[in-house]
OpenMM code with the backbone's topology and positions (N, CA, C; nanometers):
from openmm import Vec3, app, unit

residues = "MET ASP LYS LYS THR ILE TRP ASP LEU GLY ARG ASP THR VAL GLU VAL PHE ARG ALA LYS PRO LYS MET PRO LEU VAL VAL VAL LEU ASP ASN VAL ARG SER LEU ASN ASN ILE GLY SER ILE PHE ARG THR SER ASP ALA PHE LEU VAL GLU ARG ILE MET LEU CYS GLY ILE THR ALA CYS PRO PRO SER PRO GLU ILE HIS LYS THR ALA LEU GLY ALA GLU GLU SER VAL SER TRP GLU TYR TYR GLU SER THR ASP LYS GLY LEU GLU ALA LEU HIS ASP ALA GLY TYR VAL VAL CYS VAL LEU GLU GLN VAL LYS GLY SER ILE GLU LEU GLN ASP PHE VAL VAL GLU PRO ASP LYS LYS TYR ALA LEU VAL ALA GLY HIS GLU VAL HIS GLY VAL SER GLN SER ALA VAL ASP SER ALA ASP TYR CYS ILE GLU ILE PRO GLN PHE GLY THR LYS HIS SER LEU ASN VAL SER VAL SER VAL ALA LEU GLY ILE TRP HIS PHE PHE THR GLY LYS".split()
positions = [
    Vec3(0.0834, -0.1185, 0.0000),
    Vec3(0.0000, 0.0000, 0.0000),
    Vec3(0.0876, 0.1245, 0.0000),
    Vec3(0.0450, 0.2241, -0.0736),
    Vec3(0.1151, 0.3516, -0.0777),
    Vec3(0.0497, 0.4489, 0.0189),
    Vec3(0.1322, 0.5256, 0.0859),
    Vec3(0.0800, 0.6311, 0.1725),
    Vec3(0.0098, 0.7352, 0.0867),
    Vec3(-0.0953, 0.7930, 0.1401),
    Vec3(-0.1670, 0.8982, 0.0698),
    Vec3(-0.0840, 1.0253, 0.0701),
    Vec3(-0.0916, 1.0976, -0.0397),
    Vec3(-0.0258, 1.2274, -0.0483),
    Vec3(-0.1206, 1.3344, 0.0052),
    Vec3(-0.0718, 1.4528, 0.0217),
    Vec3(-0.1547, 1.5645, 0.0669),
    Vec3(-0.2689, 1.5890, -0.0316),
    Vec3(-0.2477, 1.5637, -0.1597),
    Vec3(-0.3519, 1.5828, -0.2613),
    Vec3(-0.4563, 1.4725, -0.2527),
    Vec3(-0.4133, 1.3520, -0.2150),
    Vec3(-0.5082, 1.2407, -0.1997),
    Vec3(-0.6061, 1.2656, -0.0844),
    Vec3(-0.5618, 1.3382, 0.0157),
    Vec3(-0.6433, 1.3584, 0.1355),
    Vec3(-0.7593, 1.4551, 0.1127),
    Vec3(-0.7463, 1.5437, 0.0161),
    Vec3(-0.8556, 1.6347, -0.0182),
    Vec3(-0.9053, 1.7175, 0.0988),
    Vec3(-0.8159, 1.7783, 0.1719),
    Vec3(-0.8524, 1.8567, 0.2902),
    Vec3(-0.9292, 1.9821, 0.2526),
    Vec3(-1.0209, 2.0199, 0.3405),
    Vec3(-1.0998, 2.1413, 0.3225),
    Vec3(-1.0150, 2.2654, 0.3502),
    Vec3(-1.0570, 2.3742, 0.2913),
    Vec3(-1.0008, 2.5034, 0.3306),
    Vec3(-1.0664, 2.5426, 0.4632),
    Vec3(-1.0101, 2.6417, 0.5297),
    Vec3(-1.0691, 2.6903, 0.6544),
    Vec3(-1.2116, 2.7385, 0.6285),
    Vec3(-1.2342, 2.8059, 0.5176),
    Vec3(-1.3676, 2.8581, 0.4854),
    Vec3(-1.4681, 2.7439, 0.4673),
    Vec3(-1.4302, 2.6405, 0.3944),
    Vec3(-1.5191, 2.5250, 0.3733),
    Vec3(-1.5442, 2.4544, 0.5070),
    Vec3(-1.4387, 2.4377, 0.5875),
    Vec3(-1.4537, 2.3732, 0.7184),
    Vec3(-1.5529, 2.4496, 0.8059),
    Vec3(-1.5376, 2.5804, 0.8118),
    Vec3(-1.6238, 2.6611, 0.8989),
    Vec3(-1.7703, 2.6540, 0.8566),
    Vec3(-1.7965, 2.6319, 0.7267),
    Vec3(-1.9341, 2.6249, 0.6766),
    Vec3(-1.9989, 2.4878, 0.7007),
    Vec3(-1.9190, 2.3870, 0.7315),
    Vec3(-1.9729, 2.2521, 0.7520),
    Vec3(-2.0546, 2.2435, 0.8804),
    Vec3(-2.1567, 2.1577, 0.8819),
    Vec3(-2.2274, 2.1314, 1.0079),
    Vec3(-2.1303, 2.0682, 1.1083),
    Vec3(-2.1452, 2.1068, 1.2329),
    Vec3(-2.0542, 2.0582, 1.3373),
    Vec3(-2.1273, 1.9633, 1.4322),
    Vec3(-2.0483, 1.8804, 1.4974),
    Vec3(-2.1001, 1.7955, 1.6033),
    Vec3(-2.1438, 1.8881, 1.7180),
    Vec3(-2.2601, 1.8641, 1.7787),
    Vec3(-2.3062, 1.9529, 1.8866),
    Vec3(-2.2309, 1.9270, 2.0169),
    Vec3(-2.1016, 1.9578, 2.0133),
    Vec3(-2.0135, 1.9359, 2.1280),
    Vec3(-1.9220, 2.0564, 2.1443),
    Vec3(-1.9190, 2.1101, 2.2656),
    Vec3(-1.8260, 2.2163, 2.3021),
    Vec3(-1.7241, 2.1549, 2.3968),
    Vec3(-1.5972, 2.1715, 2.3675),
    Vec3(-1.4915, 2.1259, 2.4568),
    Vec3(-1.4543, 2.2433, 2.5467),
    Vec3(-1.4595, 2.2206, 2.6775),
    Vec3(-1.4297, 2.3246, 2.7755),
    Vec3(-1.2976, 2.2908, 2.8431),
    Vec3(-1.2018, 2.3820, 2.8356),
    Vec3(-1.0725, 2.3611, 2.8997),
    Vec3(-1.0663, 2.4459, 3.0259),
    Vec3(-1.0680, 2.3776, 3.1387),
    Vec3(-1.0717, 2.4397, 3.2708),
    Vec3(-0.9292, 2.4524, 3.3244),
    Vec3(-0.8678, 2.5686, 3.3011),
    Vec3(-0.7333, 2.5974, 3.3523),
    Vec3(-0.6265, 2.4991, 3.3039),
    Vec3(-0.6303, 2.4662, 3.1764),
    Vec3(-0.5258, 2.3819, 3.1170),
    Vec3(-0.4039, 2.4697, 3.0950),
    Vec3(-0.2903, 2.4281, 3.1486),
    Vec3(-0.1729, 2.5173, 3.1479),
    Vec3(-0.0784, 2.4961, 3.0296),
    Vec3(-0.0741, 2.3765, 2.9715),
    Vec3(0.0213, 2.3480, 2.8644),
    Vec3(-0.0305, 2.3940, 2.7293),
    Vec3(0.0437, 2.4841, 2.6677),
    Vec3(0.0050, 2.5322, 2.5360),
    Vec3(0.0100, 2.4216, 2.4318),
    Vec3(0.1004, 2.3255, 2.4506),
    Vec3(0.1050, 2.2109, 2.3584),
    Vec3(-0.0213, 2.1260, 2.3700),
    Vec3(-0.0712, 2.1061, 2.4919),
    Vec3(-0.1973, 2.0332, 2.5096),
    Vec3(-0.3137, 2.1092, 2.4464),
    Vec3(-0.3166, 2.2395, 2.4644),
    Vec3(-0.4225, 2.3210, 2.4057),
    Vec3(-0.4206, 2.3065, 2.2535),
    Vec3(-0.3024, 2.3166, 2.1953),
    Vec3(-0.2894, 2.3009, 2.0497),
    Vec3(-0.3339, 2.1648, 2.0024),
    Vec3(-0.2975, 2.0626, 2.0754),
    Vec3(-0.3382, 1.9264, 2.0393),
    Vec3(-0.4899, 1.9113, 2.0437),
    Vec3(-0.5532, 1.9735, 2.1422),
    Vec3(-0.6992, 1.9663, 2.1544),
    Vec3(-0.7649, 2.0419, 2.0386),
    Vec3(-0.7080, 2.1533, 1.9968),
    Vec3(-0.7590, 2.2224, 1.8780),
    Vec3(-0.7523, 2.1297, 1.7566),
    Vec3(-0.6416, 2.0626, 1.7404),
    Vec3(-0.6226, 1.9767, 1.6232),
    Vec3(-0.7211, 1.8596, 1.6228),
    Vec3(-0.7422, 1.7971, 1.7383),
    Vec3(-0.8388, 1.6878, 1.7482),
    Vec3(-0.9799, 1.7408, 1.7242),
    Vec3(-1.0100, 1.8598, 1.7753),
    Vec3(-1.1417, 1.9200, 1.7558),
    Vec3(-1.1682, 1.9484, 1.6086),
    Vec3(-1.0662, 1.9887, 1.5365),
    Vec3(-1.0775, 2.0091, 1.3921),
    Vec3(-1.1074, 1.8766, 1.3226),
    Vec3(-1.0365, 1.7727, 1.3608),
    Vec3(-1.0501, 1.6425, 1.2937),
    Vec3(-1.1910, 1.5863, 1.3043),
    Vec3(-1.2615, 1.6167, 1.4145),
    Vec3(-1.3921, 1.5549, 1.4375),
    Vec3(-1.5064, 1.6558, 1.4421),
    Vec3(-1.4856, 1.7742, 1.3824),
    Vec3(-1.5904, 1.8737, 1.3644),
    Vec3(-1.6584, 1.9158, 1.4947),
    Vec3(-1.5760, 1.9399, 1.5974),
    Vec3(-1.6282, 1.9912, 1.7236),
    Vec3(-1.6815, 2.1330, 1.6993),
    Vec3(-1.7949, 2.1641, 1.7599),
    Vec3(-1.8589, 2.2942, 1.7403),
    Vec3(-1.7678, 2.4105, 1.7787),
    Vec3(-1.7079, 2.4026, 1.8989),
    Vec3(-1.6171, 2.5075, 1.9426),
    Vec3(-1.5450, 2.4648, 2.0696),
    Vec3(-1.4435, 2.5420, 2.1031),
    Vec3(-1.3678, 2.5201, 2.2260),
    Vec3(-1.3874, 2.6417, 2.3148),
    Vec3(-1.4104, 2.6163, 2.4429),
    Vec3(-1.4224, 2.7223, 2.5416),
    Vec3(-1.2957, 2.7183, 2.6269),
    Vec3(-1.2164, 2.8241, 2.6206),
    Vec3(-1.0919, 2.8346, 2.6946),
    Vec3(-1.1197, 2.9144, 2.8220),
    Vec3(-1.0877, 2.8567, 2.9378),
    Vec3(-1.1268, 2.9195, 3.0640),
    Vec3(-1.0084, 2.9353, 3.1597),
    Vec3(-1.0149, 3.0432, 3.2387),
    Vec3(-0.9149, 3.0655, 3.3429),
    Vec3(-0.7778, 3.0902, 3.2853),
    Vec3(-0.6788, 3.0127, 3.3330),
    Vec3(-0.5401, 3.0315, 3.2884),
    Vec3(-0.5125, 2.9700, 3.1515),
    Vec3(-0.6111, 2.9031, 3.0932),
    Vec3(-0.5926, 2.8425, 2.9614),
    Vec3(-0.5585, 2.9519, 2.8607),
    Vec3(-0.4485, 2.9352, 2.7904),
    Vec3(-0.4038, 3.0357, 2.6933),
    Vec3(-0.4910, 3.0353, 2.5688),
    Vec3(-0.4918, 3.1488, 2.5011),
    Vec3(-0.5705, 3.1663, 2.3793),
    Vec3(-0.4790, 3.1907, 2.2600),
    Vec3(-0.5243, 3.1508, 2.1410),
    Vec3(-0.4529, 3.1914, 2.0206),
    Vec3(-0.4605, 3.3428, 2.0039),
    Vec3(-0.3721, 3.4040, 1.9289),
    Vec3(-0.2593, 3.3412, 1.8612),
    Vec3(-0.1434, 3.3162, 1.9567),
    Vec3(-0.0772, 3.2054, 1.9345),
    Vec3(0.0380, 3.1679, 2.0158),
    Vec3(0.1252, 3.0716, 1.9365),
    Vec3(0.2544, 3.0993, 1.9270),
    Vec3(0.3427, 3.0071, 1.8560),
    Vec3(0.3430, 2.8676, 1.9187),
    Vec3(0.3311, 2.8611, 2.0507),
    Vec3(0.3328, 2.7299, 2.1180),
    Vec3(0.2053, 2.6510, 2.0904),
    Vec3(0.0905, 2.7178, 2.0869),
    Vec3(-0.0343, 2.6498, 2.0511),
    Vec3(-0.0259, 2.6051, 1.9062),
    Vec3(0.0213, 2.6930, 1.8198),
    Vec3(0.0309, 2.6627, 1.6763),
    Vec3(0.1202, 2.5417, 1.6486),
    Vec3(0.2227, 2.5239, 1.7325),
    Vec3(0.3178, 2.4144, 1.7114),
    Vec3(0.2472, 2.2788, 1.7053),
    Vec3(0.1452, 2.2590, 1.7882),
    Vec3(0.0729, 2.1310, 1.7870),
    Vec3(-0.0617, 2.1406, 1.7161),
    Vec3(-0.1212, 2.2599, 1.7108),
    Vec3(-0.2506, 2.2758, 1.6432),
    Vec3(-0.2342, 2.2717, 1.4910),
    Vec3(-0.1185, 2.3120, 1.4433),
    Vec3(-0.0882, 2.3151, 1.3003),
    Vec3(-0.1944, 2.3881, 1.2188),
    Vec3(-0.2472, 2.4968, 1.2738),
    Vec3(-0.3457, 2.5774, 1.2018),
    Vec3(-0.4897, 2.5527, 1.2444),
    Vec3(-0.5145, 2.4503, 1.3242),
    Vec3(-0.6515, 2.4219, 1.3680),
    Vec3(-0.7058, 2.5319, 1.4576),
    Vec3(-0.6168, 2.6132, 1.5143),
    Vec3(-0.6634, 2.7260, 1.5954),
    Vec3(-0.7286, 2.8323, 1.5069),
    Vec3(-0.7086, 2.8212, 1.3752),
    Vec3(-0.7739, 2.9110, 1.2800),
    Vec3(-0.9071, 2.8546, 1.2316),
    Vec3(-0.9206, 2.7226, 1.2289),
    Vec3(-1.0428, 2.6620, 1.1760),
    Vec3(-1.1483, 2.6378, 1.2828),
    Vec3(-1.1076, 2.6019, 1.4024),
    Vec3(-1.2025, 2.5703, 1.5091),
    Vec3(-1.2407, 2.6989, 1.5828),
    Vec3(-1.3700, 2.7209, 1.5957),
    Vec3(-1.4179, 2.8374, 1.6699),
    Vec3(-1.3826, 2.8221, 1.8171),
    Vec3(-1.3517, 2.9344, 1.8813),
    Vec3(-1.3204, 2.9307, 2.0237),
    Vec3(-1.3640, 3.0604, 2.0888),
    Vec3(-1.3802, 3.0518, 2.2196),
    Vec3(-1.4132, 3.1687, 2.2991),
    Vec3(-1.3439, 3.1570, 2.4335),
    Vec3(-1.3245, 3.2706, 2.4987),
    Vec3(-1.2559, 3.2725, 2.6271),
    Vec3(-1.3499, 3.3193, 2.7367),
    Vec3(-1.3437, 3.2509, 2.8495),
    Vec3(-1.4142, 3.2916, 2.9713),
    Vec3(-1.3118, 3.3020, 3.0828),
    Vec3(-1.3155, 3.4109, 3.1536),
    Vec3(-1.2241, 3.4305, 3.2657),
    Vec3(-1.2471, 3.3251, 3.3742),
    Vec3(-1.3701, 3.2798, 3.3839),
    Vec3(-1.4082, 3.1815, 3.4855),
    Vec3(-1.4777, 3.0627, 3.4198),
    Vec3(-1.4345, 2.9432, 3.4541),
    Vec3(-1.4998, 2.8229, 3.4028),
    Vec3(-1.6450, 2.8193, 3.4472),
    Vec3(-1.6705, 2.8607, 3.5704),
    Vec3(-1.8072, 2.8595, 3.6229),
    Vec3(-1.9013, 2.9438, 3.5363),
    Vec3(-1.8552, 3.0608, 3.4922),
    Vec3(-1.9386, 3.1464, 3.4064),
    Vec3(-1.9598, 3.0825, 3.2699),
    Vec3(-1.8574, 3.0176, 3.2183),
    Vec3(-1.8708, 2.9477, 3.0911),
    Vec3(-1.9711, 2.8338, 3.1000),
    Vec3(-1.9634, 2.7568, 3.2075),
    Vec3(-2.0567, 2.6450, 3.2247),
    Vec3(-2.1992, 2.6951, 3.2461),
    Vec3(-2.2122, 2.8064, 3.3154),
    Vec3(-2.3454, 2.8654, 3.3340),
    Vec3(-2.4051, 2.9037, 3.1986),
    Vec3(-2.3245, 2.9645, 3.1133),
    Vec3(-2.3707, 3.0018, 2.9789),
    Vec3(-2.4105, 2.8785, 2.8986),
    Vec3(-2.3342, 2.7708, 2.9108),
    Vec3(-2.3671, 2.6477, 2.8394),
    Vec3(-2.4970, 2.5860, 2.8915),
    Vec3(-2.5134, 2.5811, 3.0226),
    Vec3(-2.6393, 2.5312, 3.0798),
    Vec3(-2.7570, 2.6157, 3.0303),
    Vec3(-2.7408, 2.7474, 3.0327),
    Vec3(-2.8479, 2.8371, 2.9872),
    Vec3(-2.8831, 2.8134, 2.8410),
    Vec3(-2.7853, 2.7712, 2.7610),
    Vec3(-2.8074, 2.7443, 2.6179),
    Vec3(-2.8540, 2.6008, 2.5929),
    Vec3(-2.8782, 2.5240, 2.6994),
    Vec3(-2.9341, 2.3897, 2.6841),
    Vec3(-2.8344, 2.2777, 2.6656),
    Vec3(-2.7083, 2.3023, 2.6960),
    Vec3(-2.6068, 2.1975, 2.6842),
    Vec3(-2.6082, 2.1078, 2.8074),
    Vec3(-2.5809, 1.9800, 2.7857),
    Vec3(-2.5594, 1.8841, 2.8936),
    Vec3(-2.4101, 1.8882, 2.9233),
    Vec3(-2.3745, 1.9208, 3.0463),
    Vec3(-2.2337, 1.9375, 3.0835),
    Vec3(-2.1796, 1.8071, 3.1401),
    Vec3(-2.0758, 1.7558, 3.0737),
    Vec3(-2.0105, 1.6308, 3.1128),
    Vec3(-1.8656, 1.6611, 3.1485),
    Vec3(-1.8282, 1.6297, 3.2707),
    Vec3(-1.6925, 1.6530, 3.3181),
    Vec3(-1.6132, 1.5235, 3.3071),
    Vec3(-1.4947, 1.5316, 3.2482),
    Vec3(-1.4026, 1.4175, 3.2438),
    Vec3(-1.3189, 1.4213, 3.3708),
    Vec3(-1.3547, 1.3402, 3.4680),
    Vec3(-1.2844, 1.3439, 3.5959),
    Vec3(-1.3110, 1.2168, 3.6733),
    Vec3(-1.2151, 1.1809, 3.7565),
    Vec3(-1.2290, 1.0641, 3.8439),
    Vec3(-1.2986, 1.1093, 3.9714),
    Vec3(-1.4277, 1.0767, 3.9802),
    Vec3(-1.5058, 1.1138, 4.0977),
    Vec3(-1.5870, 0.9928, 4.1440),
    Vec3(-1.6256, 0.9952, 4.2696),
    Vec3(-1.7124, 0.8902, 4.3219),
    Vec3(-1.8460, 0.8993, 4.2490),
    Vec3(-1.8923, 0.7864, 4.1989),
    Vec3(-2.0202, 0.7829, 4.1283),
    Vec3(-2.0124, 0.8211, 3.9818),
    Vec3(-1.8916, 0.8291, 3.9261),
    Vec3(-1.8790, 0.8642, 3.7843),
    Vec3(-1.9307, 0.7500, 3.6965),
    Vec3(-1.9546, 0.7835, 3.5702),
    Vec3(-1.9951, 0.6855, 3.4695),
    Vec3(-1.8722, 0.6556, 3.3851),
    Vec3(-1.8444, 0.5286, 3.3625),
    Vec3(-1.7314, 0.4957, 3.2741),
    Vec3(-1.7660, 0.5375, 3.1318),
    Vec3(-1.6662, 0.5901, 3.0620),
    Vec3(-1.6857, 0.6466, 2.9289),
    Vec3(-1.7642, 0.5532, 2.8373),
    Vec3(-1.7286, 0.4270, 2.8343),
    Vec3(-1.7951, 0.3344, 2.7424),
    Vec3(-1.9405, 0.3093, 2.7800),
    Vec3(-1.9804, 0.3458, 2.9017),
    Vec3(-2.1187, 0.3267, 2.9462),
    Vec3(-2.2039, 0.4521, 2.9302),
    Vec3(-2.1413, 0.5635, 2.8946),
    Vec3(-2.2162, 0.6874, 2.8782),
    Vec3(-2.2856, 0.6860, 2.7422),
    Vec3(-2.4177, 0.7028, 2.7424),
    Vec3(-2.4965, 0.6996, 2.6197),
    Vec3(-2.5158, 0.8420, 2.5683),
    Vec3(-2.4690, 0.8649, 2.4473),
    Vec3(-2.4837, 0.9944, 2.3820),
    Vec3(-2.6201, 0.9954, 2.3131),
    Vec3(-2.7044, 1.0896, 2.3518),
    Vec3(-2.8367, 1.1016, 2.2908),
    Vec3(-2.8271, 1.1964, 2.1724),
    Vec3(-2.8681, 1.1518, 2.0531),
    Vec3(-2.8452, 1.2300, 1.9310),
    Vec3(-2.9167, 1.3644, 1.9252),
    Vec3(-3.0186, 1.3847, 2.0063),
    Vec3(-3.0939, 1.5097, 2.0009),
    Vec3(-3.0468, 1.6119, 2.1045),
    Vec3(-2.9377, 1.5833, 2.1728),
    Vec3(-2.8882, 1.6739, 2.2767),
    Vec3(-2.7570, 1.7389, 2.2367),
    Vec3(-2.7312, 1.8546, 2.2981),
    Vec3(-2.6044, 1.9256, 2.2810),
    Vec3(-2.5231, 1.9011, 2.4079),
    Vec3(-2.3932, 1.8772, 2.3901),
    Vec3(-2.3076, 1.8420, 2.5025),
    Vec3(-2.1890, 1.9370, 2.5146),
    Vec3(-2.1410, 1.9476, 2.6379),
    Vec3(-2.0140, 2.0140, 2.6666),
    Vec3(-1.9278, 1.9118, 2.7394),
    Vec3(-1.8037, 1.9011, 2.6991),
    Vec3(-1.7080, 1.8081, 2.7596),
    Vec3(-1.5996, 1.8906, 2.8272),
    Vec3(-1.5903, 1.8797, 2.9597),
    Vec3(-1.4988, 1.9616, 3.0384),
    Vec3(-1.3763, 1.8802, 3.0769),
    Vec3(-1.2591, 1.9349, 3.0481),
    Vec3(-1.1328, 1.8731, 3.0885),
    Vec3(-1.0525, 1.9765, 3.1667),
    Vec3(-0.9675, 1.9288, 3.2577),
    Vec3(-0.9031, 2.0209, 3.3489),
    Vec3(-0.7524, 2.0226, 3.3493),
    Vec3(-0.7024, 2.0947, 3.4450),
    Vec3(-0.5615, 2.1183, 3.4708),
    Vec3(-0.4844, 1.9862, 3.4742),
    Vec3(-0.3640, 1.9895, 3.4213),
    Vec3(-0.2830, 1.8679, 3.4080),
    Vec3(-0.2490, 1.8020, 3.5414),
    Vec3(-0.2410, 1.8764, 3.6489),
    Vec3(-0.2079, 1.8194, 3.7795),
    Vec3(-0.3314, 1.8084, 3.8686),
    Vec3(-0.4119, 1.9148, 3.8716),
    Vec3(-0.5232, 1.9220, 3.9668),
    Vec3(-0.6560, 1.8747, 3.9090),
    Vec3(-0.6613, 1.8527, 3.7781),
    Vec3(-0.7848, 1.8073, 3.7159),
    Vec3(-0.8873, 1.9182, 3.7051),
    Vec3(-1.0122, 1.8773, 3.6891),
    Vec3(-1.1234, 1.9709, 3.6769),
    Vec3(-1.1528, 2.0283, 3.8156),
    Vec3(-1.1806, 2.1573, 3.8216),
    Vec3(-1.2091, 2.2231, 3.9494),
    Vec3(-1.3328, 2.1623, 4.0151),
    Vec3(-1.3342, 2.1659, 4.1480),
    Vec3(-1.4479, 2.1096, 4.2213),
    Vec3(-1.5772, 2.1824, 4.1858),
    Vec3(-1.5707, 2.3128, 4.1634),
    Vec3(-1.6926, 2.3863, 4.1289),
    Vec3(-1.7483, 2.3410, 3.9938),
    Vec3(-1.6600, 2.3074, 3.8988),
    Vec3(-1.7059, 2.2547, 3.7700),
    Vec3(-1.7662, 2.1155, 3.7884),
    Vec3(-1.7025, 2.0333, 3.8712),
    Vec3(-1.7574, 1.9006, 3.9018),
    Vec3(-1.8967, 1.9162, 3.9624),
    Vec3(-1.9103, 2.0103, 4.0548),
    Vec3(-2.0381, 2.0318, 4.1232),
    Vec3(-2.1484, 2.0768, 4.0280),
    Vec3(-2.1129, 2.1481, 3.9217),
    Vec3(-2.2148, 2.1974, 3.8287),
    Vec3(-2.2410, 2.1024, 3.7123),
    Vec3(-2.1703, 1.9906, 3.7070),
    Vec3(-2.1842, 1.8968, 3.5956),
    Vec3(-2.3161, 1.8209, 3.6020),
    Vec3(-2.3664, 1.7898, 3.4839),
    Vec3(-2.4814, 1.6996, 3.4748),
    Vec3(-2.4346, 1.5550, 3.4884),
    Vec3(-2.3152, 1.5275, 3.4354),
    Vec3(-2.2556, 1.3936, 3.4436),
    Vec3(-2.1055, 1.4069, 3.4657),
    Vec3(-2.0498, 1.3119, 3.5385),
    Vec3(-1.9049, 1.2974, 3.5486),
    Vec3(-1.8684, 1.1667, 3.4807),
    Vec3(-1.7794, 1.1770, 3.3857),
    Vec3(-1.7392, 1.0620, 3.3043),
    Vec3(-1.5943, 1.0296, 3.3346),
    Vec3(-1.5665, 0.9031, 3.3532),
    Vec3(-1.4308, 0.8584, 3.3849),
    Vec3(-1.3825, 0.7610, 3.2786),
    Vec3(-1.2584, 0.7786, 3.2374),
    Vec3(-1.1969, 0.6859, 3.1424),
    Vec3(-1.1328, 0.5740, 3.2232),
    Vec3(-1.1805, 0.4500, 3.2067),
    Vec3(-1.1223, 0.3411, 3.2854),
    Vec3(-0.9765, 0.3168, 3.2464),
    Vec3(-0.8968, 0.2858, 3.3450),
    Vec3(-0.7546, 0.2601, 3.3232),
    Vec3(-0.7128, 0.1381, 3.4040),
    Vec3(-0.6195, 0.0634, 3.3519),
    Vec3(-0.5859, -0.0647, 3.4133),
    Vec3(-0.4379, -0.0821, 3.4441),
    Vec3(-0.3593, 0.0223, 3.4244),
    Vec3(-0.2155, 0.0138, 3.4497),
    Vec3(-0.1792, 0.0684, 3.5863),
    Vec3(-0.0555, 0.1102, 3.5987),
    Vec3(-0.0057, 0.1604, 3.7268),
    Vec3(-0.0274, 0.3107, 3.7437),
    Vec3(-0.0597, 0.3816, 3.6372),
    Vec3(-0.0821, 0.5264, 3.6437),
    Vec3(-0.2293, 0.5531, 3.6695),
    Vec3(-0.2572, 0.6708, 3.7214),
    Vec3(-0.3942, 0.7055, 3.7576),
    Vec3(-0.4570, 0.8089, 3.6662),
    Vec3(-0.3821, 0.8503, 3.5638),
    Vec3(-0.4391, 0.9502, 3.4745),
    Vec3(-0.3736, 0.9424, 3.3378),
    Vec3(-0.4399, 1.0046, 3.2418),
    Vec3(-0.3873, 1.0192, 3.1069),
    Vec3(-0.3579, 1.1672, 3.0836),
    Vec3(-0.2762, 1.1973, 2.9855),
    Vec3(-0.2529, 1.3353, 2.9459),
    Vec3(-0.3870, 1.3970, 2.9064),
    Vec3(-0.4071, 1.5238, 2.9394),
    Vec3(-0.5361, 1.5886, 2.9139),
    Vec3(-0.5725, 1.5869, 2.7658),
    Vec3(-0.4758, 1.6022, 2.6775),
    Vec3(-0.5098, 1.6006, 2.5347),
    Vec3(-0.5520, 1.4609, 2.4891),
    Vec3(-0.4949, 1.3584, 2.5490),
    Vec3(-0.5345, 1.2206, 2.5185),
    Vec3(-0.6750, 1.1943, 2.5720),
    Vec3(-0.7011, 1.2383, 2.6941),
    Vec3(-0.8340, 1.2208, 2.7535),
    Vec3(-0.9412, 1.2894, 2.6695),
    Vec3(-0.9141, 1.4125, 2.6284),
    Vec3(-1.0109, 1.4850, 2.5461),
    Vec3(-1.0315, 1.4137, 2.4130),
    Vec3(-0.9247, 1.3639, 2.3533),
    Vec3(-0.9375, 1.2913, 2.2263),
    Vec3(-1.0275, 1.1689, 2.2421),
    Vec3(-1.0085, 1.0950, 2.3496),
    Vec3(-1.0949, 0.9791, 2.3731),
    Vec3(-1.2394, 1.0217, 2.3930),
    Vec3(-1.2598, 1.1302, 2.4679),
    Vec3(-1.3945, 1.1804, 2.4896),
    Vec3(-1.4595, 1.2277, 2.3606),
    Vec3(-1.3871, 1.3046, 2.2807),
    Vec3(-1.4404, 1.3516, 2.1527),
    Vec3(-1.4776, 1.2326, 2.0650),
    Vec3(-1.3929, 1.1326, 2.0579),
    Vec3(-1.4212, 1.0157, 1.9755),
    Vec3(-1.5500, 0.9461, 2.0216),
    Vec3(-1.5684, 0.9372, 2.1521),
    Vec3(-1.6899, 0.8753, 2.2058),
    Vec3(-1.8141, 0.9531, 2.1605),
    Vec3(-1.8107, 1.0854, 2.1710),
    Vec3(-1.9245, 1.1657, 2.1267),
    Vec3(-1.9408, 1.1599, 1.9754),
    Vec3(-1.8308, 1.1564, 1.9023),
    Vec3(-1.8372, 1.1508, 1.7549),
    Vec3(-1.9020, 1.0219, 1.7073),
    Vec3(-1.8657, 0.9111, 1.7695),
    Vec3(-1.9222, 0.7821, 1.7276),
    Vec3(-2.0616, 0.7611, 1.7847),
    Vec3(-2.0978, 0.8382, 1.8882),
    Vec3(-2.2296, 0.8290, 1.9466),
    Vec3(-2.2528, 0.7011, 2.0256),
    Vec3(-2.1442, 0.6408, 2.0711),
    Vec3(-2.1582, 0.5136, 2.1442),
    Vec3(-2.1271, 0.5302, 2.2891),
] * unit.nanometer
topology = app.Topology()
chain = topology.addChain("A")
for resn in residues:
    res = topology.addResidue(resn, chain)
    for name in ("N", "CA", "C"):
        topology.addAtom(name, app.Element.getBySymbol(name[0]), res)
């Protein structure tokens, strides 16, 4: 088999991408500190037609050379907005009818593979700080807490990996 060339891939322009219907999912970054993680999340959001990214608290915003390094231009295609406070962002999402799902290890969480995505609902997926996770106030305001099961010696995944798994779950609707 031959690898596909850039011409074989038939990628959209930013204008064509922005006009496409998007998955009704907002990714919320609650004080994510690594610009490389932020860029990676932009790139994954582009790949799966995420509606937009909500950058909150200390989470950096484009333009940024460090975000661009991993986003590779997805910070131009994916819509984003900034909220000084994650709580205010989540309040706005609740008011707009979104179901808020926090990716966090909490008592009583639902394992990712058991969470049923309802096709007629709009969702927000909240991911948090690389060390401290999602803030307790965001956990408290969540409609659901979703946990990615893990079976090794570590207790967490990189935030960009966790978000990618979450986005894929919502994209496939399973």
